C-alpha positions in Angstrom: 0.0 0.0 0.0 1.3 3.5 -0.8 3.1 5.4 1.9 1.6 8.8 1.5 -0.1 11.3 3.9 -0.6 9.4 7.1 1.6 6.6 5.6 0.3 3.1 4.9 -2.9 3.8 6.8 -6.0 -11.3 6.8 -7.4 -12.9 4.5 -8.4 -15.0 6.9 -9.5 -18.4 7.8 -10.7 -20.8 10.5 -8.4 -23.7 11.3 -9.9 -26.2 13.6 -8.5 -29.0 15.7 -5.7 -27.1 17.3 -4.7 -27.2 21.0 -2.6 -24.9 23.1 0.4 -26.3 24.9 3.3 -24.5 26.5 2.4 -21.2 24.7 2.6 -22.8 21.3 0.0 -24.1 18.8 0.2 -27.9 18.6 -1.1 -29.8 15.5 0.3 -33.2 16.4 2.5 -34.7 19.1 5.5 -32.5 18.2 4.5 -29.9 15.6 4.3 -26.2 16.6 4.1 -22.9 14.8 7.3 -20.8 14.3 9.2 -22.8 16.9 12.5 -21.4 15.6 11.3 -17.8 15.4 13.0 -14.9 17.2 11.2 -14.1 20.5 10.3 -10.4 21.0 9.1 -8.3 23.9 5.6 -7.0 23.4 3.6 -5.2 26.2 0.0 -4.2 25.8 -2.4 -1.5 26.9 -6.0 -2.7 27.3 -9.1 -0.6 26.5 -12.8 -1.4 26.8 -14.4 1.4 24.8 -14.4 1.6 21.0 -15.9 5.1 20.9 -13.4 7.4 22.6 -15.0 8.8 25.8 -18.2 6.9 25.3 -19.3 3.5 26.7 -21.1 2.3 23.6 -20.5 -1.3 22.9 -23.1 -2.4 20.3 -23.0 -1.0 16.7 -25.7 -2.6 14.6 -24.9 -6.2 14.3 -21.5 -6.1 15.9 -20.6 -5.8 19.6 -17.2 -4.5 20.7 -15.5 -7.0 23.0 -12.3 -5.0 23.7 -9.0 -4.0 22.3 -5.2 -3.9 22.9 -2.5 -1.6 21.9 0.7 -3.6 21.2 3.9 -1.8 22.1 7.4 -3.1 21.5 10.9 -1.6 21.3 11.5 -3.8 18.3 10.4 -2.1 15.1 10.0 -5.4 13.4 6.7 -5.8 15.3 5.3 -2.9 13.3 3.8 -3.0 9.8 1.4 -5.9 10.6 -1.0 -6.7 7.8 -2.8 -9.9 6.9 -4.1 -11.9 9.8 -5.3 -15.4 10.9 -7.0 -16.3 14.2 -6.2 -19.8 15.2 -7.2 -22.2 18.0 -10.5 -20.4 18.7 -8.7 -17.1 18.8 -6.0 -18.1 21.3 -3.2 -17.6 18.7 -2.7 -15.0 15.9 -0.5 -15.2 12.9 0.2 -12.2 10.7 2.6 -11.0 8.1 4.4 -7.7 8.0 5.0 -5.4 5.0 8.7 -6.0 5.3 8.4 -9.8 4.8 8.1 -11.3 8.3 5.9 -13.9 9.9 4.6 -12.6 13.3 2.8 -14.8 15.8 1.7 -14.5 19.4 -0.5 -16.2 22.0 -3.5 -14.1 22.8 -4.8 -14.1 26.4 -8.6 -13.8 26.4 -11.5 -14.4 28.7 -14.4 -16.8 28.3 -16.2 -14.3 26.1 -13.2 -13.8 23.7 -12.3 -10.4 25.1 -8.6 -9.8 24.6 -6.6 -9.4 27.8 -2.9 -9.5 26.7 -0.2 -10.9 24.5 2.3 -13.7 25.3 5.0 -15.6 23.4 5.4 -13.1 20.5 7.9 -14.0 17.9 8.9 -13.3 14.3 10.9 -14.7 11.4 11.5 -13.9 7.8 9.5 -15.4 4.9 11.9 -17.5 2.8 11.7 -18.0 -1.0 12.2 -21.4 -2.7 16.0 -21.0 -2.5 16.0 -20.1 1.2 16.6 -16.4 0.7 14.5 -13.8 2.4 11.7 -12.2 0.3 13.3 -8.9 1.2 16.4 -9.9 -0.7 14.3 -10.5 -3.8 12.3 -7.3 -3.3 9.0 -9.3 -3.0 8.6 -8.5 0.7 5.6 -6.2 0.7 3.4 -9.0 2.1 -0.1 -7.9 2.8 -2.6 -10.8 3.1 -2.6 -14.4 4.2 -5.2 -17.2 3.9 -5.2 -21.0 4.5 -5.6 -23.4 1.6 -5.8 -26.9 3.0 -2.2 -28.0 3.8 -0.7 -24.7 2.6 -0.9 -21.0 3.4 -1.1 -18.3 0.6 0.6 -14.9 0.9 0.1 -11.9 -1.3 2.8 -9.4 -2.1 1.5 -6.0 -3.1 4.2 -4.3 -5.1 5.1 -7.5 -6.9 1.3 -8.3 -7.4 2.3 -11.9 -6.7 0.8 -14.8 -4.6 3.1 -17.2 -2.8 2.3 -20.7 -1.5 4.0 -22.0 1.7 3.5 -25.3 3.5 1.1 -25.4 6.5 1.5 -25.6 9.4 4.7 -23.5 9.7 6.3 -25.8 12.2 9.6 -23.8 12.5 9.0 -20.7 10.5 12.0 -21.6 8.3 9.9 -23.4 5.8 10.6 -22.3 2.2 8.1 -21.1 -0.3 6.6 -24.0 -2.3 5.7 -22.0 -5.4 4.7 -18.6 -6.8 1.2 -19.0 -8.2 0.8 -18.1 -11.9 -1.4 -15.0 -12.2 -2.8 -13.1 -15.2 -1.3 -10.0 -16.7 -4.4 -8.2 -15.4 -3.1 -8.9 -11.9 0.5 -8.3 -12.7 -0.4 -4.9 -14.1 -2.2 -3.6 -11.0 -0.8 -0.4 -9.6 2.4 -1.5 -7.7 1.5 0.5 -4.6 -2.2 -0.1 -4.8 -2.1 -3.7 -5.9 -3.1 -7.1 -4.3 -4.1 -6.1 -0.8 -6.9 -8.3 0.3 -7.2 -12.1 -0.1 -9.4 -14.9 1.3 -10.1 -18.6 0.5 -13.9 -19.4 0.3 -15.0 -22.1 2.8 -16.1 -25.5 1.7 -19.8 -26.0 1.2 -20.4 -22.4 0.1 -21.1 -21.1 -3.5 -17.4 -20.2 -4.0 -16.0 -23.3 -2.3 -12.3 -23.7 -3.1 -12.1 -20.3 -4.8 -9.4 -17.8 -3.9 -10.7 -14.3 -3.8 -8.4 -11.3 -4.2 -9.1 -7.6 -4.2 -6.8 -4.7 -5.2 -6.4 -1.8 -2.8 -7.6 0.6 -5.5 -8.3 0.7 -9.2 -6.3 2.7 -11.8 -7.6 6.0 -10.4 -9.4 7.1 -7.3 -12.7 7.2 -9.1 -12.5 3.6 -10.4 -14.1 0.5 -8.9 -11.9 -1.9 -6.9 -10.7 -4.8 -9.1 -11.6 -8.2 -7.8 -10.5 -11.7 -8.9 -11.8 -15.2 -8.4 -9.1 -17.8 -8.9 -9.8 -21.6 -9.1 -8.2 -24.5 -11.0 -5.9 -22.2 -13.0 -8.8 -20.1 -14.2 -9.7 -16.5 -13.4 -13.0 -14.7 -13.2 -13.2 -11.0 -12.5 -15.7 -8.7 -10.6 -15.5 -5.3 -9.1 -16.5 -3.5 -5.9 -17.9 -0.1 -6.0 -15.5 2.4 -4.3 -17.2 5.0 -2.2 -16.4 7.7 0.4 -12.7 7.5 -0.6 -12.2 4.1 1.1 -9.5 1.6 -0.1 -9.5 -2.2 0.4 -7.1 -3.6 3.0 -8.2 -7.1 3.9 -10.9 -9.6 3.4 -12.4 -12.7 5.2 -15.2 -15.1 4.5 -17.8 -15.9 7.1 -18.8 -19.6 7.5 -21.9 -18.9 5.4 -19.8 -17.8 2.4 -20.6 -14.1 2.8 -17.6 -11.9 2.4 -16.3 -9.2 4.7 -14.1 -6.5 3.3 -12.0 -4.3 5.5 -11.5 -0.8 4.2 -9.4 2.2 5.2 -9.0 5.8 4.2 -6.7 8.7 5.2 -6.7 12.2 3.7 -6.8 15.8 4.8 -10.5 16.0 4.2 -11.6 12.9 6.2 -8.6 12.2 8.4 -8.5 8.5 9.4 -11.4 6.1 8.8 -12.3 2.4 8.8 -15.2 0.5 7.3 -16.3 -3.2 7.0 -18.7 -4.1 4.2 -20.5 -7.4 3.9 -21.4 -9.0 0.6 -23.8 -12.0 0.3 -22.3 -15.2 -1.0 -24.6 -15.4 -4.0 -23.7 -11.9 -5.2 -20.0 -12.7 -5.8 -19.7 -13.9 -9.3 -18.2 -13.2 -12.7 -18.6 -9.5 -13.9 -20.6 -8.6 -10.7 -20.4 -5.0 -9.5 -20.7 -5.3 -5.8 -22.0 -2.6 -3.4 -22.6 -4.6 -0.3 -23.9 -3.4 3.1 -21.9 -1.5 5.7 -21.4 -3.6 8.8 -19.3 -1.1 10.8 -17.8 2.3 10.1 -15.5 4.3 12.4 -13.4 7.5 12.3 -11.0 9.5 14.3 -13.4 9.6 17.3 -12.9 5.8 17.6 -10.1 3.5 18.7 -8.7 2.9 15.2 -5.5 3.4 13.3 -4.3 2.1 9.9 -6.5 -1.0 10.0 -5.1 -3.6 7.7 -5.8 -7.1 9.1 -9.1 -8.9 9.4 -9.8 -12.5 10.5 -12.9 -14.5 11.4 -13.1 -17.4 13.8 -15.7 -19.3 15.8 -15.0 -19.2 19.5 -15.7 -22.0 22.1 -19.2 -20.5 22.7 -20.1 -20.8 19.0 -19.9 -17.1 18.5 -18.6 -15.5 15.3 -15.6 -13.3 16.2 -13.9 -10.6 14.1 -10.3 -9.6 14.9 -8.8 -6.5 13.4 -5.2 -5.5 13.4 -3.6 -2.2 12.5 -0.3 -1.4 10.6 1.6 1.3 12.4 4.1 1.7 9.5 6.8 1.4 12.2 6.0 5.1 13.0 6.1 6.7 16.4 3.0 8.7 15.4 0.8 5.5 14.9 -0.3 2.6 16.9 -0.5 -1.2 16.5 -4.1 -2.0 17.6 -5.9 -5.3 18.0 -9.7 -5.0 18.1 -12.2 -7.7 18.8 -15.9 -7.7 17.8 -18.7 -10.3 18.0 -21.0 -10.6 15.0 -24.6 -11.6 15.5 -26.2 -14.2 13.3 -28.7 -12.1 11.4 -28.5 -11.6 7.7 -27.1 -8.3 6.3 -30.5 -8.0 4.5 -32.4 -8.1 7.8 
């Protein structure tokens, strides 16, 4: 995403069957996530109100559960973008826009309210030759999503999609492949390119389809380009751009409906965030999607440069949204983790 004005103001998936042991995610008897990653100190400041100075918790169909500001002396903790919530939200995995995996254990109460961060660690993404993505200038990683026994990562400036093995047992796993993509994707604006990505859940209309959305079109007045990738074939659609918002991440709900996280910053609007919901049956070839606004926030709310969105089902069976901000490794911005609960009603209700 372009670093202008305020700076760079998930893809996401649910992975079941995980258990928490010794502050690491365990998939089998001896497999953990990022076991060889560099530990890093992260302290948190907890806040309970989303509206600054107001104790309002419910906003339409979403209820604010709580938030954390993540603070670290290590600048590599900044620039967090795509996000996954694992193990019923007990663990988060993100990528940074300088080509790092970042993971941490999230302390939460029985209602999924975030309380703190433990066991934070990071490690570089490696290409097929074992070199860092930064060395090959393909490190502006922005979105992640699970695809069976692999994890997909998008790189914005390169407009590329990489496949890595899953789970990331040590964090030193090498890229398996770079997915072939069309010239249409390759030619997206380098600083406004592939920003949001999500794999459609099984049993839904788009089952097995990778959905990707560009941050912005060729100009500020153009619609957001969208792509549906499956079996080596590509279909295209678009999302109507409005109120000067750009796409930053996407996540599917279990129903197959799509959530799109959007962000804006300019001198007219200052900072803003929005989540739009699109019904599963509306996402198809040549569609021009408008969707329905699920949540909108501005400088009067606890937001920053919101770039990560994930969806998971907690142990109570509730649908939980986790949002993460990219602070651009700037002293003027914050890394925020926000939690909301989504009620089960349809966006058309």
